[in-house]
C-alpha positions in Angstrom: -236.8 33.0 182.9 -236.3 31.3 186.2 -234.2 28.6 184.7 -232.0 31.1 183.0 -231.5 33.0 186.3 -230.6 29.9 188.3 -228.4 28.5 185.4 -226.2 31.6 185.4 -226.0 31.7 189.2 -225.0 28.1 189.5 -222.1 28.5 187.1 -221.0 32.1 187.2 -222.0 32.8 190.8 -223.8 36.0 190.2 -227.5 37.1 190.0 -228.2 38.8 186.7 -230.7 41.6 187.4 -230.8 42.4 183.7 -232.7 39.2 182.7 -235.9 41.2 182.0 -234.0 43.2 179.4 -233.0 40.1 177.6 -236.6 38.9 177.7 -237.5 42.3 176.2 -234.9 41.9 173.4 -236.3 38.5 172.6 -239.8 39.8 172.4 -238.8 42.6 170.1 -236.7 40.3 167.8 -239.6 38.0 167.6 -241.9 40.9 166.7 -239.6 42.1 164.0 -238.9 38.7 162.5 -242.6 37.7 162.4 -243.9 41.0 161.1 -241.1 41.9 158.7 -239.6 38.6 157.5 -241.4 35.3 158.1 -245.1 36.2 158.7 -247.4 35.2 161.5 -247.9 31.7 160.2 -244.2 30.9 160.4 -243.6 32.4 163.9 -241.9 29.1 164.9 -239.0 29.8 162.5 -238.3 33.1 164.2 -238.1 31.6 167.7 -234.7 29.7 167.3 -233.2 32.6 165.4 -234.2 35.0 168.3 -232.6 32.6 170.8 -229.4 32.3 168.8 -229.0 36.0 168.4 -229.5 36.7 172.1 -227.1 33.9 173.0 -224.4 35.6 170.8 -225.2 38.9 172.4 -224.9 37.5 175.9 -221.7 35.7 175.1 -220.2 38.9 173.7 -221.2 41.0 176.7 -219.8 38.5 179.3 -216.1 39.1 178.7 -216.7 42.9 178.8 -219.0 43.2 181.8 -218.7 40.1 183.9 -215.2 38.6 183.5 -213.5 41.6 185.0 -215.2 40.6 188.3 -212.8 37.6 188.4 -209.7 38.9 186.7 -209.2 42.3 188.4 -209.2 41.0 192.0 -212.4 42.8 192.9 -213.2 42.1 196.6 -216.9 42.8 196.6 -217.9 40.7 193.7 -221.6 40.6 194.6 -221.9 44.4 194.7 -220.0 44.6 191.4 -222.3 42.2 189.7 -225.4 44.0 191.0 -224.3 47.4 189.8 -223.2 46.2 186.4 -226.3 44.2 185.6 -228.7 46.9 186.9 -226.8 49.4 184.7 -227.1 47.0 181.8 -230.9 46.8 182.5 -231.3 50.5 182.5 -229.2 51.0 179.4 -231.1 48.3 177.3 -234.4 49.7 178.5 -233.4 53.2 177.5 -232.2 52.1 174.1 -235.4 50.2 173.4 -237.5 53.2 174.5 -235.5 55.5 172.3 -235.8 53.3 169.2 -239.4 52.2 169.5 -241.1 54.5 171.9 -243.4 53.4 174.7 -245.9 51.8 172.3 -247.3 48.3 172.8 -246.9 46.0 169.8 -247.7 42.4 169.1 -246.5 39.9 166.4 -250.0 38.5 166.3 -251.1 34.9 166.2 -253.1 32.8 163.8 -253.3 29.8 166.1 -256.8 28.6 166.9 -258.1 28.2 170.4 -257.4 24.9 172.0 -259.9 23.1 174.3 -258.3 21.3 177.3 -261.3 19.5 178.5 -263.9 22.2 179.2 -261.3 24.9 179.3 -260.5 27.1 176.3 -256.9 28.1 176.0 -255.6 30.6 173.4 -253.5 29.1 170.7 -250.5 31.4 171.5 -250.5 30.3 175.1 -250.8 26.6 174.2 -248.0 26.9 171.7 -245.8 28.6 174.3 -246.5 25.8 176.7 -245.6 23.1 174.2 -242.5 24.9 172.9 -241.3 25.4 176.5 -241.6 21.6 177.2 -239.6 20.9 174.1 -236.9 23.5 175.1 -236.7 22.1 178.6 -236.3 18.6 177.3 -233.5 19.7 174.9 -231.8 21.6 177.8 -231.8 18.6 180.1 -230.5 16.3 177.3 -227.7 18.8 176.7 -226.8 19.1 180.4 -226.9 15.3 181.0 -225.6 13.8 177.8 -222.9 16.1 176.4 -219.3 16.8 177.4 -220.0 20.5 177.7 -223.0 19.8 179.9 -220.9 17.6 182.1 -218.3 20.4 182.4 -221.0 22.9 183.3 -222.4 20.6 186.0 -218.9 20.1 187.4 -218.3 23.9 187.5 -221.6 24.3 189.4 -220.2 21.9 192.0 -216.7 23.2 192.2 -215.1 25.9 190.0 -211.7 25.2 191.5 -212.1 21.5 190.7 -212.9 22.2 187.1 -209.9 24.5 186.8 -207.7 21.7 188.3 -208.9 19.3 185.7 -207.7 21.7 182.9 -211.1 23.1 181.9 -211.2 26.8 180.9 -213.8 28.0 183.4 -213.9 31.4 181.8 -215.2 29.8 178.6 -217.8 28.0 180.7 -218.8 31.3 182.3 -219.2 32.9 178.8 -221.4 30.0 177.6 -223.5 29.9 180.8 -224.2 33.6 180.6 -225.1 33.4 176.9 -227.2 30.4 177.5 -229.0 31.9 180.5 -230.0 35.1 178.7 -231.0 33.1 175.7 -233.5 31.2 177.9 -234.9 34.6 178.9 -235.1 35.6 175.2 -236.9 32.3 174.5 -239.6 33.3 177.1 -239.9 36.7 175.5 -240.3 35.3 172.0 -242.9 32.7 173.0 -244.9 35.1 175.1 -244.7 38.1 172.7 -248.2 37.6 171.3 -249.6 36.9 174.8 -248.3 39.8 176.9 -247.4 42.3 174.1 -244.1 43.9 173.3 -242.8 47.2 174.8 -239.6 48.4 176.5 -240.5 47.3 180.0 -242.3 44.1 179.2 -239.8 42.0 181.1 -240.3 43.7 184.4 -243.1 41.5 185.8 -241.6 38.4 184.3 -238.3 39.1 186.1 -240.2 39.4 189.4 -241.9 36.1 188.8 -238.5 34.5 187.9 -237.0 35.6 191.1 -240.0 34.4 193.1 -239.6 31.0 191.5 -235.9 30.6 192.3 -236.5 31.7 195.9 -239.2 29.1 196.2 -237.2 26.3 194.5 -233.8 27.3 195.9 -231.2 29.5 194.3 -228.9 27.5 192.0 -231.2 24.4 191.8 -232.4 23.7 188.3 -235.1 21.1 189.4 -236.1 23.7 192.0 -236.7 26.3 189.3 -239.1 24.0 187.4 -241.0 22.8 190.5 -241.0 26.4 191.9 -242.6 27.6 188.7 -245.3 25.0 188.8 -246.1 25.8 192.5 -246.2 29.5 191.8 -248.6 29.1 188.9 -250.9 26.7 190.8 -251.0 29.0 193.9 -251.7 32.1 191.8 -254.4 30.3 189.7 -256.2 28.8 192.7 -256.1 32.1 194.6 -257.5 33.9 191.6 -260.4 31.4 191.2 -261.2 30.7 194.9 -260.4 34.0 196.6 -260.0 37.3 194.7 -258.5 37.8 191.2 -257.3 41.3 191.9 -254.7 39.9 194.4 -253.2 37.4 192.0 -249.6 38.7 192.4 -250.0 38.9 196.2 -250.6 35.1 196.4 -247.1 34.5 194.9 -245.4 36.7 197.4 -247.3 35.0 200.2 -246.0 31.7 199.0 -242.5 33.0 198.9 -242.8 34.2 202.6 -244.2 30.9 203.7 -241.4 28.9 202.0 -238.7 31.3 203.5 -240.2 30.8 207.0 -240.2 27.0 206.7 -237.0 26.6 204.7 -234.9 29.8 204.2 -232.7 28.2 201.4 -235.7 27.3 199.3 -237.2 23.8 198.7 -234.2 22.5 196.9 -231.5 24.9 198.0 -228.4 23.8 199.8 -226.8 25.3 202.9 -223.3 26.4 202.3 -222.3 25.9 205.9 -223.8 24.2 208.9 -223.2 25.9 212.3 
């Protein structure tokens, strides 16, 4: 989720407040594919299909909702992006509630418990962890080794420079938006058997995602990964050593400490030095 948020921001220069809805769509697609098509033992086949469907959905929505921000000469682009993505969040949540109701569902899991030393970990959580490592590895290979990945990194550095080189930056925006929401859908698909499936299941995940990118630095992909690890460690240690009922508060406390020490995040860059 955090990687998707910062990936979209680094290319398109907007914060997508509807990421939780794409997480939700991914979880519902995974639930439908597992329970109605593939079965619980072949959940891994449903995951890439879910990611591909949400990528196409995001790529289709970008020209309609996001591209006018650049083509129509809108002066307050940040406000436009905020209003549009929050409206999309509310619309997708309302549609999901209307179609499925408020009920909690699960695709289930047949994976056995895994022992990590003395610690038992549910099979679904361990599978999500391994699949996430694989997905991150593929993502970084794509970003570093392909022409399109090079173009995306160049656009993150300078949109004007990419346009000067003859690259269609609007196509890059479309791909980046689709890819970012697909990463959110991947999280929803992998965590569907862990946190259940319902219309607002992406709300807390979205909060965690924004905490991570604030800690790591908005627009920094390495910062998103390191920020995620730090947030998880702080919340886990706080739960074990202090009080479990304040788990979410430990994450917010870490955010405040980072902002006090380094307002742009651990790996964020200052746009202007005074």
